[in-house]
MARTIMAR-297766 format. One record per residue: residue in one letter; y, x, z of N, C-alpha, C, O, CB in turn. Coordinates in steps of 0.001 Angstrom, whole numbers. Glycine has a CB too. Layout:
<rs>
["A", [Y, X, Z], [Y, X, Z], [Y, X, Z], [Y, X, Z], [Y, X, Z]]
...
</rs>
This chain:
<rs>
["M", [-12704, -8860, 11937], [-11325, -9122, 12321], [-10617, -9819, 11161], [-10693, -9370, 10017], [-10592, -7804, 12714]]
["N", [-9941, -10897, 11459], [-9240, -11670, 10444], [-7787, -11194, 10363], [-6967, -11516, 11224], [-9309, -13192, 10761]]
["W", [-7482, -10425, 9318], [-6141, -9847, 9185], [-5084, -10910, 8951], [-3940, -10752, 9379], [-6113, -8843, 8050]]
["N", [-5458, -12009, 8264], [-4494, -13091, 8061], [-4050, -13697, 9386], [-2872, -14001, 9569], [-5092, -14175, 7169]]
["A", [-4993, -13873, 10311], [-4661, -14434, 11620], [-3739, -13492, 12398], [-2785, -13935, 13037], [-5943, -14709, 12428]]
["V", [-4030, -12204, 12338], [-3172, -11217, 13023], [-1767, -11239, 12429], [-775, -11237, 13157], [-3776, -9787, 12914]]
["W", [-1694, -11261, 11106], [-400, -11247, 10419], [404, -12503, 10746], [1605, -12425, 11004], [-601, -11129, 8898]]
["I", [-259, -13660, 10736], [421, -14919, 11049], [913, -14912, 12489], [2009, -15399, 12766], [-516, -16117, 10812]]
["K", [132, -14375, 13400], [557, -14309, 14813], [1788, -13420, 14975], [2667, -13716, 15784], [-593, -13780, 15701]]
["L", [1852, -12332, 14210], [2994, -11416, 14310], [4235, -11945, 13595], [5334, -11919, 14150], [2621, -10062, 13739]]
["F", [4058, -12426, 12358], [5209, -12745, 11509], [5344, -14223, 11155], [6391, -14634, 10656], [5123, -11956, 10252]]
["G", [4316, -15031, 11399], [4401, -16458, 11160], [4152, -16896, 9726], [4232, -18089, 9435], [5716, -16927, 11571]]
["T", [3854, -15973, 8822], [3590, -16324, 7423], [2725, -15247, 6779], [2664, -14108, 7244], [4919, -16500, 6634]]
["T", [2057, -15639, 5696], [1259, -14648, 4960], [1892, -14334, 3621], [1258, -13720, 2762], [-177, -15150, 4755]]
["Q", [3143, -14750, 3430], [3831, -14483, 2174], [5144, -13761, 2440], [5786, -13970, 3470], [4083, -15791, 1402]]
["F", [5534, -12909, 1498], [6813, -12213, 1549], [7398, -12236, 149], [6740, -11814, -802], [6656, -10743, 2080]]
["L", [8601, -12712, 9], [9271, -12876, -1281], [8438, -13729, -2243], [8455, -13519, -3455], [9553, -11505, -1908]]
["G", [7707, -14699, -1674], [6920, -15602, -2495], [5602, -15034, -2974], [4904, -15686, -3751], [7710, -16012, -3657]]
["L", [5238, -13839, -2536], [3988, -13210, -2973], [3047, -13039, -1780], [3482, -12788, -656], [4269, -11835, -3645]]
["N", [1770, -13179, -2047], [736, -13121, -1028], [648, -11743, -389], [1007, -10740, -1005], [-600, -13501, -1623]]
["M", [167, -11700, 850], [17, -10443, 1575], [-919, -9481, 851], [-689, -8272, 868], [-499, -10708, 2981]]
["G", [-1967, -9996, 216], [-2910, -9141, -510], [-2239, -8360, -1620], [-2589, -7207, -1872], [-4030, -9971, -1086]]
["F", [-1277, -8981, -2285], [-521, -8290, -3328], [220, -7096, -2748], [173, -6004, -3315], [468, -9249, -4006]]
["W", [897, -7288, -1635], [1671, -6209, -1029], [779, -5091, -498], [1152, -3919, -552], [2533, -6755, 94]]
["V", [-401, -5448, 16], [-1349, -4420, 471], [-1829, -3595, -718], [-1942, -2373, -621], [-2559, -5066, 1204]]
["A", [-2110, -4255, -1837], [-2560, -3544, -3037], [-1455, -2635, -3580], [-1729, -1496, -3960], [-3004, -4546, -4121]]
["I", [-219, -3118, -3621], [905, -2304, -4089], [1097, -1089, -3182], [1353, 13, -3666], [2202, -3144, -4141]]
["A", [973, -1289, -1865], [1115, -171, -920], [4, 860, -1130], [254, 2064, -1062], [1092, -688, 539]]
["A", [-1217, 395, -1384], [-2338, 1315, -1619], [-2110, 2127, -2888], [-2334, 3337, -2899], [-3667, 539, -1719]]
["V", [-1671, 1477, -3947], [-1404, 2184, -5202], [-274, 3192, -5014], [-370, 4321, -5496], [-1049, 1185, -6326]]
["A", [789, 2802, -4323], [1910, 3716, -4080], [1451, 4936, -3278], [1866, 6059, -3565], [3049, 2988, -3333]]
["L", [603, 4721, -2283], [98, 5835, -1479], [-747, 6784, -2328], [-623, 8002, -2197], [-727, 5309, -293]]
["I", [-1600, 6246, -3190], [-2419, 7085, -4071], [-1536, 7887, -5018], [-1783, 9073, -5237], [-3413, 6224, -4872]]
["V", [-505, 7253, -5586], [400, 7953, -6507], [1135, 9078, -5780], [1269, 10175, -6323], [1418, 6965, -7130]]
["I", [1603, 8828, -4584], [2304, 9868, -3820], [1372, 11029, -3506], [1758, 12189, -3649], [2880, 9289, -2518]]
["L", [152, 10728, -3078], [-806, 11793, -2765], [-1168, 12609, -4007], [-1277, 13833, -3935], [-2074, 11198, -2147]]
["M", [-1354, 11934, -5144], [-1662, 12664, -6378], [-503, 13572, -6777], [-730, 14699, -7216], [-1981, 11683, -7518]]
["N", [724, 13103, -6635], [1880, 13939, -6952], [1951, 15158, -6046], [2250, 16259, -6506], [3166, 13130, -6836]]
["I", [1682, 14970, -4774], [1693, 16103, -3841], [640, 17129, -4248], [914, 18329, -4270], [1443, 15623, -2390]]
["V", [-563, 16655, -4569], [-1650, 17571, -4944], [-1303, 18320, -6222], [-1435, 19542, -6275], [-2974, 16801, -5124]]
["F", [-862, 17605, -7253], [-615, 18257, -8538], [605, 19162, -8510], [621, 20175, -9209], [-447, 17221, -9617]]
["W", [1622, 18838, -7733], [2802, 19712, -7656], [2492, 20988, -6877], [3162, 22002, -7070], [3980, 18968, -7000]]
["K", [1488, 20955, -5999], [1117, 22133, -5222], [209, 23091, -6004], [55, 24248, -5614], [428, 21704, -3942]]
["M", [-394, 22619, -7104], [-1335, 23448, -7865], [-558, 24528, -8644], [530, 24285, -9166], [-2188, 22562, -8844]]
["K", [-1147, 25703, -8701], [-570, 26812, -9465], [-1039, 26729, -10917], [-2170, 26311, -11164], [-964, 28183, -8840]]
["P", [-201, 27115, -11888], [-646, 27126, -13279], [-1776, 28141, -13494], [-1838, 29153, -12796], [533, 27443, -14209]]
["L", [-2662, 27876, -14448], [-3777, 28769, -14710], [-3343, 30047, -15409], [-3959, 31093, -15204], [-4813, 28064, -15538]]
["S", [-2302, 29991, -16226], [-1909, 31189, -16982], [-893, 32037, -16251], [-471, 33074, -16764], [-1352, 30796, -18321]]
</rs>
């Protein structure tokens, strides 16, 4: 499946604010990992 073709059909461009779609996908992935790590670590009980 060609994600660029799907994106272009929906929105008409592969850029947002002058940056490529791949950049925004990578930023979203990093943000999701950071949020999940924060949830996991804040839920952990201290050892002592």
